[in-house]
C-alpha positions as CSV (number, residue, x, y, z in Angstrom):
1,M,47.8,126.1,244.9
2,V,51.5,125.0,245.1
3,T,52.4,128.2,246.8
4,A,49.9,127.9,249.5
5,E,51.1,124.3,250.3
6,T,54.8,125.5,250.3
7,A,53.9,128.2,252.7
8,V,52.4,125.8,255.2
9,V,55.1,123.1,254.9
10,L,58.2,125.3,254.9
11,P,57.9,126.4,258.5
12,V,57.3,122.8,259.6
13,L,60.4,121.8,257.7
14,L,62.5,124.6,259.4
15,L,61.2,123.4,262.8
16,V,62.1,119.8,262.2
17,L,65.6,120.9,260.9
18,A,66.1,122.9,264.1
19,A,65.0,120.0,266.2
20,A,67.4,117.7,264.5
21,V,70.3,120.2,264.9
22,A,69.4,120.5,268.6
23,A,69.3,116.6,269.0
24,V,72.7,116.2,267.4
25,T,74.1,119.0,269.6
26,A,72.8,117.3,272.7
27,V,74.0,113.9,271.8
28,G,77.5,115.4,271.1
29,G,77.6,117.1,274.5
30,Q,76.6,113.8,276.1
31,L,79.3,111.9,274.4
32,R,81.9,114.5,275.4
33,C,80.8,114.2,279.1
34,V,81.2,110.4,278.8
35,D,84.6,110.7,277.2
36,A,85.7,113.2,279.8
37,A,84.5,111.1,282.7
38,R,86.3,108.0,281.3
39,E,89.5,109.9,280.8
40,G,89.2,111.2,284.4
41,A,88.7,107.8,285.8
42,R,91.6,106.3,283.9
43,A,93.9,109.0,285.2
44,A,92.6,108.6,288.9
45,A,93.0,104.8,288.6
46,R,96.7,105.3,287.6
47,G,97.2,107.4,290.8
48,E,97.3,110.9,289.3
49,T,96.5,113.8,291.7
50,V,93.1,115.4,292.0
51,S,94.3,118.4,290.0
52,V,95.7,116.3,287.2
53,V,92.5,114.3,287.0
54,T,90.3,117.5,287.0
55,E,92.5,119.0,284.3
56,L,92.4,116.0,282.0
57,A,88.5,115.6,282.4
58,S,88.0,119.3,281.9
59,R,90.1,119.4,278.7
60,A,87.7,116.7,277.2
61,A,84.6,118.0,278.6
62,P,82.2,120.7,277.0
63,D,82.7,124.2,278.0
64,G,81.5,125.1,281.5
65,A,81.5,121.5,282.7
66,V,81.7,120.7,286.2
67,V,84.0,117.7,287.2
68,T,83.6,115.9,290.5
69,I,85.8,113.1,291.9
70,A,84.6,110.8,294.7
71,D,86.9,108.3,296.4
72,E,85.1,105.1,296.9
73,G,87.8,103.0,298.5
74,E,89.4,100.7,296.0
75,A,87.6,102.7,293.2
76,V,87.2,106.2,292.2
77,R,84.3,107.8,290.5
78,V,84.6,110.8,288.2
79,S,81.5,112.7,287.2
80,V,81.1,115.4,284.6
81,A,78.1,117.6,284.3
82,A,77.4,120.3,281.8
83,R,74.5,122.4,280.2
84,I,74.6,122.2,276.5
85,P,73.1,125.1,274.6
86,L,70.9,123.7,271.9
87,L,70.5,126.5,269.3
88,G,73.6,128.8,269.5
89,S,73.3,131.7,271.7
90,L,69.6,131.1,272.7
91,P,69.0,130.6,276.3
92,V,67.7,127.0,275.6
93,G,69.9,124.3,276.9
94,V,69.7,120.8,278.1
95,P,71.6,119.3,281.1
96,V,73.8,116.3,280.4
97,E,75.8,114.2,282.8
98,A,78.2,111.1,282.8
99,S,80.2,109.3,285.3
100,A,82.8,106.6,285.2
101,V,84.3,104.3,287.8
102,G,88.0,103.3,287.7
103,M,89.5,100.6,290.0
104,R,92.8,101.8,291.5
105,E,95.8,100.1,290.2
106,P,98.1,98.5,292.7
107,G,101.2,100.5,293.7
108,P,104.7,99.2,293.3
109,P,105.5,96.3,295.4
110,G,107.1,97.1,298.8
111,P,110.6,96.0,299.8
112,A,111.1,92.3,300.1
113,G,111.7,91.1,303.5
């Protein structure tokens, strides 16, 4: 009797475990996108070049992420989007995206006069 119950419950437990691992992986990817967008927005607000901002954001982002930078006048928006594979090499993935806005810092004061 116990063997039959175990045979029924074991696949369900494995499915729940796989779902939990997939959820943790997706949340981790989302957090990496958030961190990467914030890093890029801070760099852009400091006045770094587009290539430096892209490099800094890409370094913090998940593999294969796409970094976009939008100039919004006094502000700059950095968006990071990626597809996170949920269970290793299986072709199942979830898209994650994050964006951050940074206000440009004022430049050095001009000559007095």
